[in-house]
N, C-alpha and C positions, 0 to 999 in steps of 0.2 A: 811296397814303397812306391813303385812306379805308379801303382793305382792311385795313390794319394796325390801325386804330382800331377797326374792327368786330370783327376777330379778338381783339383785347386785351379788348374790352368783353365778348365772350362768354366768354372765359377767364375773367374776373373774375367774371362772374354764376356761372359753373359752380363757381368755388372757394368763393364765398360761400355758395351753396345746400349744398354738401358739408360746409361748416364748420357750418352751423346744423342740418344733419340729425345730425351726429356730437355737438353739444352737447345735442339734445334727446335722444338715446339716453342720452348720460351722465347726464343729470338723471333720467332714469327709472330707470336702474341705481343712482344714489345713493340715489333714493327707496325703491326695493326694499331696499337694504341697510340703510337706516335702520329700515324696517319690521320686518326681520329682526332687527334688534337689539333692538326692542321685543318681538316676539314670543318671543324667547329669554327674557326676563325673564318674560313671562307664563307660559311652560312651568314655569320654578322655582316660581313662585307656585301654580300650579294643581296641582302633583304632590301636595302635602298634602291637597288637598281633594277631587280626583276623577280616578281614574286614566283614565277613559274620555275625558274632556275633554283631559287630557294628551296621549294618544295622538292625538286629533284635532289639537291644536296642533303635535305634532310632524310629522304629515303634511302639515299646512299649510306648516310650516317647509321640510320637504323639497322640496315641490313648488315654492316660490320659490326656493330654493337651487339647483334644477336650471336655473331659468331664468337664474340668475346664471352658473351654470356654462357653459351652452351660448352665452352672449354674449360674456364677458370671455375676451380672449385675452392679457391680461398675464400673463408667466410667474410672476412673484412671487404674483400674485393667484390664478393657476390652482392653485399650490401649496397656498396658505391655503385654498382651496375643498376640495381634496383632505383636508386635515387636518380640516377643519370636517365634512365627510362622516363622517369616521371618528368624530368626536365624536357626530354624530346617530345612527350604528348602535349606539355604546355606550350612548347615552341611551335609544335603544328598547329594548334588553335590561334595562337597570336598571329601567325604568318597568314593565316586565311583571312583575317581581319584586314580592313584598310589601313594603308601606311599612315601614321602619325608619329609624332614624338614620343608619346607614351608608349606605344607599341614598339618603337624602334629601340626604347630603353630596355624594355622587357626582352627583346630579342637579344641585345647586346649583354644582358645578365645572364639570360639563360645560356647563350653561347659561351660566355666566359665560364660559367659552372660547368659546361661540358668539357670545356679545353682543360681546365684545371683538373677536373676528374680524371680525364684519359692521361694527363701527364702524371698524376700520382700513380695511376695503374702501371704505366711504363716504367717509372722508377721503383715500384715495388717488386715487379716481376724481375 
């Protein structure tokens, strides 16, 4: 009888520990996705002012996005991250071109897509 109680207690402790570690990781991923959402808005705002800082913001965004990609295993979000990566690649191409209204519109659209995608990721997690 005592043996069953000890085994049950150990099992419960193991499950609680695993659950708390998973919650901590989800919280970290949610915060990262929220930061990505804000960063994508900053990319849009900086494009008109300074190309060099915009490229740095894109690199930072891409680095964080890779962290999300390497951690998240939910198929729906994995597909969304692939689409967001496509948006980042297009954004890098547009930012390297001279500033004009059409390019500014493309940067705004791509940044909005990045922002919405990361908002969805944060809400889903």
